[in-house]
Structures are given as C-alpha cells and as structure tokens.
C-alpha positions as CSV (number, residue, x, y, z in Angstrom):
1,X,74.2,45.4,223.4
2,X,75.0,41.8,222.6
3,X,76.7,40.4,219.6
4,X,73.4,39.1,218.2
5,X,71.7,42.5,218.5
6,X,74.6,44.2,216.8
7,X,74.5,41.7,213.9
8,X,70.7,42.1,213.6
9,X,71.0,45.9,213.6
10,X,73.7,45.7,210.9
11,X,71.7,43.3,208.8
12,X,68.6,45.6,209.1
13,X,70.6,48.6,208.1
14,X,72.1,46.8,205.1
15,X,68.6,45.6,204.1
16,X,67.2,49.1,204.1
17,X,70.1,50.3,202.0
18,X,69.6,47.5,199.5
19,X,65.9,48.4,199.3
20,X,66.6,52.1,198.8
21,X,69.1,51.2,196.0
22,X,66.6,48.9,194.3
23,X,63.9,51.6,194.4
24,X,66.4,54.1,192.8
25,X,67.4,51.6,190.2
26,X,63.9,50.7,189.2
27,X,62.6,54.3,189.1
28,X,65.6,55.5,187.1
29,X,65.5,52.6,184.6
30,X,61.7,52.8,184.1
31,X,61.6,56.6,183.6
32,X,64.8,57.1,181.6
33,X,66.2,53.8,180.6
34,X,69.4,54.6,182.5
35,X,71.0,51.9,184.6
36,X,72.2,53.5,187.9
37,X,75.2,51.2,188.2
38,X,76.4,52.2,184.7
39,X,75.6,55.8,185.3
40,X,77.8,55.8,188.4
41,X,80.7,54.6,186.3
42,X,80.3,57.5,183.8
43,X,82.6,60.4,183.9
44,X,83.0,63.9,182.3
45,X,80.6,64.9,179.5
46,X,78.7,61.7,179.6
47,X,77.8,62.1,183.3
48,X,76.9,65.7,182.7
49,X,74.4,64.7,180.0
50,X,72.9,62.1,182.2
51,X,72.5,64.6,185.1
52,X,70.8,67.1,182.7
53,X,68.4,64.4,181.5
54,X,67.6,63.3,185.0
55,X,67.1,67.0,186.1
56,X,64.5,67.4,183.3
57,X,62.8,64.2,184.4
58,X,62.7,65.4,188.0
59,X,61.3,68.7,187.0
60,X,58.5,67.0,184.9
61,X,57.7,64.7,187.9
62,X,57.6,67.8,190.2
63,X,55.2,69.6,187.9
64,X,52.9,66.5,187.7
65,X,52.8,66.6,191.5
66,X,52.0,70.3,191.6
67,X,49.2,69.8,189.0
68,X,47.9,66.7,190.9
69,X,48.2,64.7,187.7
70,X,46.7,61.2,188.0
71,X,50.0,59.5,187.0
72,X,52.1,61.3,189.7
73,X,53.8,58.9,192.1
74,X,55.5,60.3,195.2
75,X,57.6,57.2,195.7
76,X,58.9,57.4,192.2
77,X,59.7,61.1,192.7
78,X,61.6,60.4,195.9
79,X,63.5,57.5,194.3
80,X,64.4,59.7,191.3
81,X,65.6,62.5,193.5
82,X,67.7,60.0,195.6
83,X,69.3,58.6,192.5
84,X,70.0,62.0,191.1
85,X,71.6,63.1,194.3
86,X,73.6,60.0,194.5
87,X,74.8,60.4,190.9
88,X,75.6,64.1,191.6
89,X,77.5,63.3,194.8
90,X,79.5,60.5,193.1
91,X,80.6,63.0,190.4
92,X,82.0,65.4,193.1
93,X,84.5,62.8,194.3
C-alpha cells in the first residue's frame, strides 16, 4: 500500500471517529444537557451521578423502543449507549 493510500485510510478512520463523537455529543446534550467533554473530566461522586442519570435515560429510550413509541430514535439510542460506555470506560482508568 502506497503512502497516499495509507494517509487516505488514516484520514477516513479519523473522520469516522469524529462523526461518532459528534453523534454522541449531540445525543447526550439534547437528551440530558450534559456535555460529553465535561463529563469525561468528572471524577468520583460527580461521575457516578452522571452515569446514573444516563443509565435512567438509556432505560427510558429502551422502553420507548420496545413500546414502538413514535418518538423513539434508534440512532439516538445508539449514540447514548456509546457515550455511556465511553464515560463508563473512562472512569475505569
């Protein structure tokens, strides 16, 4: 693989990561008013409260999906789950 192909692949991978992060930020902020960048900086009790809050939001979104509620959005659900997992994983470090 040439240098150009490697650079293009690295660029595409970075772009997908940025898109995923933007989806997580938007879903998290719109549903809970929590900024993901600020939440990742939290520690201790503050992070635990944020995780509990997000867990409740995820459960509500899951129930909307099960009940086929008109306002359910699979993309929002996925983005919330990714943000929750990311926040949970960052707390383990």
